[in-house]
C-alpha positions in Angstrom: 49.7 78.4 51.7 46.1 78.8 51.1 46.5 82.4 49.9 49.2 81.6 47.7 47.2 78.9 45.8 44.5 81.3 45.5 46.8 83.8 43.7 47.1 81.6 40.7 45.4 83.0 37.8 43.8 79.7 36.7 42.8 79.1 40.3 41.0 82.5 40.7 39.3 82.4 37.4 38.4 78.7 37.2 34.8 78.9 37.1 34.8 81.8 34.8 37.4 79.9 32.2 35.5 76.8 32.7 32.2 78.1 31.6 33.6 79.6 28.7 35.2 76.5 27.7 31.9 74.7 28.3 30.1 77.5 25.9 32.6 77.0 23.2 32.5 73.3 23.1 28.9 73.2 23.4 28.5 75.9 20.3 30.9 73.7 18.4 29.2 70.4 18.8 25.6 72.2 18.0 27.4 73.5 14.8 28.9 70.3 13.6 26.9 67.4 15.1 23.6 67.8 12.8 25.8 67.0 9.8 27.3 64.1 11.7 24.9 62.3 13.5 22.0 61.4 13.4 22.6 60.6 9.8 19.2 62.4 8.6 15.6 62.6 9.9 13.3 60.5 11.9 9.7 60.2 11.5 9.0 62.3 14.5 10.9 65.3 13.1 9.3 65.0 9.8 5.9 65.2 11.6 6.9 67.8 13.8 7.9 69.9 10.3 4.7 69.2 8.8 2.7 70.1 11.9 4.8 73.6 11.8 4.2 73.9 8.2 0.4 73.6 8.6 0.3 76.2 11.5 -2.1 79.0 10.4 -3.7 82.0 11.9 -6.8 80.0 12.5 -4.8 77.4 14.5 -7.3 77.4 17.3 -10.2 76.3 15.2 -8.0 73.7 13.5 -6.8 72.4 16.7 -3.2 72.6 16.1 -2.2 74.0 19.7 0.0 71.1 20.9 3.3 72.3 21.1 2.2 75.6 19.8 5.7 77.7 20.8 7.7 75.3 19.4 5.8 74.9 16.4 5.6 78.6 15.7 9.5 78.8 16.2 9.8 75.9 13.4 7.5 77.6 11.1 9.4 80.8 11.1 12.8 78.8 10.7 11.2 77.2 7.5 9.8 80.4 5.9 13.6 82.0 6.6 15.8 79.1 5.7 13.6 76.7 3.6 13.2 72.9 4.0 16.6 71.7 4.8 18.1 69.9 7.8 19.5 73.3 9.6 15.9 75.0 9.3 14.1 71.7 11.0 16.6 71.6 13.6 17.3 75.3 14.5 14.5 75.8 17.0 16.0 72.9 19.1 19.4 74.4 19.0 18.1 77.7 20.1 16.0 76.2 22.9 18.8 74.0 24.0 21.1 76.9 24.2 18.5 78.5 27.0 17.9 75.2 28.5 21.6 74.9 29.0 21.6 78.3 30.7 18.7 77.5 33.0 20.1 74.0 34.1 23.7 76.0 34.9 21.8 78.7 36.9 19.6 76.1 38.6 22.8 73.9 39.6 24.5 76.8 40.9 21.4 77.7 43.1 21.3 74.2 44.6 25.3 73.4 44.7 28.5 75.2 45.2 30.1 76.6 42.2 32.8 73.9 41.8 30.1 71.2 42.0 27.8 73.1 39.6 30.3 73.6 36.9 31.4 69.9 36.7 27.6 68.9 36.8 26.5 71.3 34.2 29.5 70.2 31.9 28.5 66.4 32.2 24.8 67.2 31.5 25.2 70.0 28.5 27.6 67.6 27.0 26.1 64.4 27.6 24.5 62.2 24.6 21.0 62.7 25.8 21.2 66.4 26.0 23.1 66.7 22.6 20.5 64.7 21.0 17.7 66.7 22.1 19.6 69.9 21.0 20.1 68.4 17.5 16.5 66.8 17.0 13.9 68.8 15.2 11.2 68.0 17.5 9.6 69.4 20.5 10.9 66.7 22.9 13.5 69.5 24.1 10.5 71.5 25.4 10.3 68.8 28.4 13.7 69.9 29.7 13.3 73.4 29.1 10.2 73.9 30.9 11.3 72.0 33.8 14.5 73.5 34.1 13.0 77.2 33.8 10.3 76.6 36.4 12.9 74.9 38.7 15.1 78.0 38.1 12.5 80.4 39.0 11.0 78.4 41.9 14.4 78.4 43.4 14.8 82.1 43.0 11.1 82.8 44.4 11.0 80.3 47.2 12.6 81.3 50.6 13.7 84.9 49.1 12.5 87.7 51.4 12.9 90.1 48.5 11.2 88.7 45.6 11.5 90.7 42.4 8.0 90.8 40.9 9.3 90.2 37.7 10.5 86.8 38.4 7.1 86.0 39.7 5.5 87.3 36.4 8.0 85.5 34.5 7.2 82.2 36.5 3.5 82.7 35.6 4.2 83.0 31.9 6.4 80.1 31.8 3.6 78.0 33.5 1.1 79.2 31.1 3.3 78.3 28.0 4.3 75.0 29.3 0.8 73.7 29.2 1.0 73.5 25.4 3.3 70.5 25.8 1.6 67.5 26.4 1.3 66.2 30.1 3.0 69.2 31.7 -0.4 70.5 32.9 0.2 67.8 35.8 3.4 69.7 36.8 1.3 73.0 36.8 -1.3 71.3 38.9 1.4 70.1 41.3 2.7 73.5 41.5 -0.5 75.1 42.1 -1.3 72.5 45.0 2.0 73.1 46.6 1.4 76.9 46.5 -1.5 76.4 48.6 -0.2 74.1 50.9 3.5 75.2 51.2 4.2 78.1 53.6 7.1 79.5 51.6 5.3 79.8 48.4 2.4 81.6 50.3 5.1 83.8 51.6 6.3 84.6 48.3 3.0 85.4 46.9 1.7 87.6 50.0 4.9 89.8 49.2 3.3 90.8 45.9 1.1 93.8 45.9 -2.5 93.3 44.6 -2.0 95.1 41.4 0.9 92.7 40.8 -1.0 89.7 41.5 -3.7 90.8 39.5 -1.3 91.5 36.6 0.2 87.7 37.1 -3.4 86.5 36.9 -4.1 88.2 33.8 -1.0 87.4 32.0 -1.5 83.8 32.9 -5.1 83.9 31.4 -3.9 85.6 28.4 -1.2 83.0 28.2 -3.4 79.8 28.0 -6.5 81.5 26.2 -5.7 80.0 22.9 -5.1 76.8 24.5 -8.5 77.1 26.2 -10.5 78.1 23.1 -8.6 75.4 20.9 -9.9 72.8 23.4 -13.4 74.0 23.4 -13.4 74.0 19.6 -11.5 70.6 19.3 -11.9 68.5 22.5 -9.7 66.0 20.9 -6.6 68.5 21.7 -7.5 68.2 25.3 -7.3 64.8 25.2 -4.1 64.6 23.6 -2.5 67.1 26.1 -3.8 65.3 29.3 -4.6 61.3 28.5 -4.1 58.9 25.7 -6.4 56.8 23.7 -7.3 53.0 24.5 -5.0 53.0 27.7 -5.0 49.7 29.6 -3.0 48.6 32.6 -0.9 46.2 30.1 -0.1 48.8 27.7 0.6 51.6 30.5 3.4 49.3 31.7 4.4 48.4 28.1 5.0 52.1 27.7 7.0 52.5 30.7 9.0 49.6 29.8 9.9 50.3 26.3 10.4 54.2 27.2 13.3 53.5 29.6 14.6 50.5 28.2 17.2 52.0 25.8 18.2 54.7 28.5 19.9 52.0 30.7 20.7 49.0 28.5 24.1 48.2 28.4 23.9 44.7 26.4 21.2 45.2 24.0 20.1 47.8 21.2 16.6 48.8 20.8 14.5 50.0 17.8 14.5 53.5 18.8 15.8 57.0 18.2 17.8 56.8 21.3 20.9 55.0 21.6 21.4 52.1 24.2 22.7 53.0 26.9 21.6 56.8 26.6 23.6 57.2 30.1 26.8 55.7 30.4 27.9 53.5 33.1 30.1 56.2 34.9 27.0 58.6 34.9 24.9 55.9 36.2 27.8 55.3 38.9 27.4 59.3 39.8 23.8 59.0 40.0 23.9 56.1 42.3 26.4 58.0 44.9 23.9 61.0 44.5 21.2 58.8 45.7 23.1 57.5 48.6 24.6 60.8 49.4 20.8 62.4 49.5 19.0 59.5 51.3 19.5 60.9 54.7 18.5 64.3 53.6 15.0 63.6 51.9 13.3 66.3 53.6 15.4 69.1 51.6 13.5 70.8 49.0 16.0 69.6 46.3 15.9 66.1 47.0 11.9 66.4 47.3 12.0 67.8 43.7 14.1 65.3 42.5 11.9 62.6 43.9 8.8 64.1 42.4 10.4 64.7 39.1 11.4 61.0 38.9 7.8 60.0 39.8 6.5 62.3 37.2 8.7 60.9 34.3 7.8 57.4 35.1 4.0 57.7 35.5 3.5 60.0 32.6 5.9 57.8 30.3 3.2 55.5 30.8 0.7 57.6 29.1 3.5 58.6 26.4 6.8 57.3 25.7 7.9 60.8 24.9 7.8 62.2 28.5 10.5 59.7 29.6 13.4 62.0 28.4 12.7 64.4 31.2 14.4 62.0 33.4 17.3 64.1 32.4 16.8 66.9 34.7 16.7 64.8 38.2 19.7 62.9 36.8 21.6 66.1 36.1 20.7 66.8 39.9 21.6 63.6 41.3 25.0 63.5 39.1 25.7 66.8 40.7 24.9 65.4 44.1 27.1 62.4 43.4 29.9 64.9 42.6 29.4 66.8 45.8 29.6 63.8 48.0 32.9 62.6 46.1 34.6 66.4 46.4 33.5 66.5 50.1 34.8 62.8 51.0 38.2 64.1 49.3 38.3 67.7 50.9 37.4 65.8 54.4 40.5 63.9 54.0 42.7 66.9 53.9 40.7 69.7 55.5 43.6 72.3 55.7 45.8 71.5 52.8 44.8 73.6 49.6 47.3 71.9 47.6 45.7 68.5 48.1 42.4 70.2 47.2 44.0 71.5 43.8 45.2 68.0 43.1 41.9 66.6 43.6 40.8 68.2 40.9 43.1 66.1 38.5 41.1 62.9 38.7 38.0 64.8 38.5 38.6 66.3 35.1 40.2 62.9 34.2 36.7 61.2 34.8 35.0 64.2 33.1 37.1 63.8 30.1 36.4 59.9 29.9 32.9 60.3 30.5 32.2 63.2 27.7 34.7 61.5 25.3 33.2 58.1 25.4 29.9 59.6 25.2 30.6 61.6 22.3 32.4 58.5 20.4 29.2 56.3 21.3 26.9 59.2 20.1 28.7 59.7 16.6 29.5 56.0 15.9 26.2 54.8 17.3 24.0 56.6 14.7 26.2 55.2 12.1 26.6 51.4 12.8 23.5 50.4 15.0 21.2 49.1 12.6 18.2 49.1 15.0 18.9 53.0 15.7 20.1 53.9 12.4 17.1 52.6 10.4 14.8 55.1 12.4 16.4 57.8 10.1 16.7 58.5 6.7 18.6 60.9 4.4 16.1 61.2 1.8 15.9 65.1 2.1 19.7 65.5 1.5 19.6 62.8 -1.1 17.0 65.0 -3.1 18.7 68.3 -2.8 21.8 66.6 -3.9 20.9 64.7 -7.1 17.9 66.2 -8.6 17.3 69.5 -10.1 14.1 71.8 -9.4 13.1 71.1 -13.0 12.6 67.2 -12.0 9.2 66.4 -10.7 8.9 64.3 -7.8 6.4 61.4 -7.8 4.7 61.0 -4.4 3.0 57.8 -4.5 0.4 56.6 -2.0 2.7 54.0 -0.6 5.3 56.6 0.7 4.6 57.4 4.6 6.1 60.7 4.3 4.2 62.3 1.4 3.0 65.2 3.6 6.7 66.1 4.6 8.0 65.8 1.1 5.1 67.7 -0.5 6.6 70.6 1.3 9.5 70.9 -1.0 7.0 72.6 -3.6 5.9 74.9 -0.9 9.5 76.2 0.4 11.8 75.3 -2.3 9.9 75.4 -5.7 10.1 71.7 -6.3 7.5 70.1 -8.3 5.6 67.1 -6.7 2.5 65.2 -8.2 1.0 61.7 -7.3 1.3 59.9 -10.8 3.8 60.1 -13.4 1.3 60.6 -16.2 0.7 63.9 -14.7 4.4 64.9 -14.9 5.2 67.3 -17.8 8.9 67.0 -17.8 12.0 65.1 -19.2 12.9 63.8 -15.7 11.0 62.4 -12.8 12.0 61.0 -9.6 10.1 58.9 -7.0 11.1 57.2 -3.5 9.5 53.6 -5.0 9.5 52.3 -8.4 7.5 53.6 -10.8 6.1 51.6 -14.0 5.4 53.8 -16.7 5.5 53.3 -20.5 6.6 57.3 -20.7 9.7 57.1 -18.5 12.6 54.6 -18.1 14.9 54.3 -15.2 18.2 56.2 -15.5 19.5 55.9 -11.9 18.9 54.8 -8.4 20.4 56.7 -5.7 21.3 54.6 -2.6 21.7 55.3 1.0 24.6 53.6 3.4 21.8 52.3 5.6 21.9 48.7 6.3 18.2 48.4 5.1 16.2 49.9 2.4 19.4 51.5 0.7 17.7 52.4 -2.5 16.1 55.5 -1.4 15.6 57.6 -4.7 14.9 56.4 -8.5 15.6 58.6 -11.3 13.8 58.2 -14.5 14.2 60.0 -18.0 11.7 60.7 -20.8 11.6 57.9 -23.4 11.9 59.0 -27.0 10.1 58.3 -30.0 12.9 56.0 -31.2 13.0 54.3 -27.8 16.2 56.3 -26.6 16.3 58.1 -23.4 
């Protein structure tokens, strides 16, 4: 009977088909979601774009070393495609593809194939991961580095024949992750574990002397710009490891505010993240995973999950951005919950392959429910929840669609994103100035009302957002006869 079931084409190639379908769905969502939700750019995305644009060959002296790998990738994207939504978000999309691959590889290292594929689908197509993949900020780097380092560590630890290239790649990853704020504490934890954990010491002892020296040299080269930048600009070191004016009250408040949108099922928060970021079904799987893992706390997988949760909670007290790294332990715990459910089902019918096959049907139904409800919440939430929508604006799209390059954009002192919109002149040949008197053109545009005898209001471009809907004011030159 079992052999008869295994002869089915879909059964034999179910994992390959599953990962192909996952890849297709993920790429379709990556291509379509930036134009659908969120509607516009957040202040964090604009600030990241400005930082990337200001990156120069003298970045170490200027102190522009924070999130350097991401900033360099985003600067290259802007140089190729100009200032637009696609160019701003493209680095996150590229990194998200690599992150998804490492999450899939990691789950396949720690779980059976049937569990790993379900866990991978739920993680990669989740609201949280899709948001990071389509957000033009370095937040995706927290997930990327953790997934990469954990996968490399799982390949190295306990392997009697460690590939030296994996160890070199591991050292490279650690060195580059240090450019992301607060990940130095992860590197420190790994260094301490390497000294006290026998499996890690054994892995290092397998390397030849020249290989170990090469790893150390590569690590030193990787962190050299970071060290020089911190020496020339001590404030950069503070931004990488600490925070300004930290108190116990602000520390607790940061943790509360960071995680509040993630698991709130009744209240929306003023945040770029939807509430809840993780659906009730996902939370239920996580709880099942925690209960299933409670008696296996000394397994390396569960120890790592516990440390990652502690890392996410404590360091979110320094910076709320770190809280999003909770995605990795949630992915692992969700997979553990799925593993527990599948094992319970199989234990009821240990010798019946048809029952095992039928058990896939409710699991697929649950997956479809979680993914479809998450996507609908993601798309409609970023359109109709005021506290979330108001953290984004589509000013860049409005400018591109409604004014020509002959129109001078007035960047008044009151607009908070002047540094971002001044990049229109650098990348797209728009003209910008600070006062209407300096404009020598028949038409000007401004993000706030302009009072000038030289120009008269011609048109107001509005946004569908609930607040501050008047986004762009267009003025025409007044002729001598008083006509526009």
